[in-house]
C-alpha positions, 0 to 999 in steps of 0.5 A: 918868055915863060918862067918854064924856060928859066926852070929847065934843068941840065941833067946833073948840073942844075939850071942851065943858062937862059938863052933867049932867041932874038924874038923872045929877047926883043919882046922882053926888052920891049916890055922892059922899056914900057916899064921904064916909061912908067917913071912918071907914074912913080913921080906921081905916086911919090907926090900923092904919098901913095907908098904902095904904088911907089913900092910896086912901080919902084920894084918894076923899074928896078927889075927892068933896069937890072935885066937891062944893065946887069942881066944881059938884055941890053938897051937895043930894041932889036937883035938878030943874035941869041941873048944869054941872061946873066943874072943868077938863076934865083934872081932871074926867076924872081924877076920873071915871076913878077914881070909875068904877074904884072904884065897887064899893068903896063 
């Protein structure tokens, strides 16, 4: 999903709701689940006292959990229905910007 999708404006009403088609939503959830698979990396970083890696991986995991638990993405790997992301626009934009910038790290 591109950040531009989040930034679409509804004339006179500010940002509209972000609704993902099933393909977009499934790709997003697949990426989020890959991030959650990095919890072992976080534990290793804690053991190494690598504070920078702890913060970076911790932020990624937090963002993934927030989209899954509070943002409407859900846990199912596949869906056939459109999915509305329910986080406030500013928070969603912030998370999606970070996700796109770190896609190569997962």
